[in-house]
Steps between C-alpha positions, in 0.01 A plus 500: 500500500329579842657346800324452830702511810346404832677677774488376856346760722712593804313622807712752674471605860398861399444726207865614534723210576860592623813406326559179700153373428539581134833312495344198678225489242729533205733233611229249591317565172821468290614173668171330584254632238220475758130465404423681823713734705362704795715715717417635851729743673484420867783725608274731717403206713873436578651851513481514885674157550830498679688375196382802296610771747757709314450322169543711188204342329179466703254562209591207281642240738230232530291354214242230450503335159259263335661345192349245261745357252561183294859537608408368842399156352691229666655717766408455869415809722860567618633474144242747371576748787881460435442581134307819584748611770783439249343730248471765762849468648602853400198655658579310831879574490494851368162672507357442844249215429467328831233229470269324253194300566436268199213307359634301202274283293487335158201580294341163581547558868360848477190380322408239754 
């Protein structure tokens, strides 16, 4: 029996994403099964900011995510963001993730 699996394509920030980016993608994919996931690493833009001076992690500290998932259905914007932030609590608390910019949509919202 031949089975067809349709995999959602993740768009990474570079050809060689770092460990925090890979962790973010894995957790978002496992929990939200997104039909679209795009990741941009904006850490370079923020490395010179006062809050980043002396930080251990300046290469994977700021990310921008576009996530399209059915799991957002019925959730308002703050609830969607809390959901994503909750998934990435370990990255924030222990791995040096400092900030996320999120675009969270349902497939219907994305297709408008």
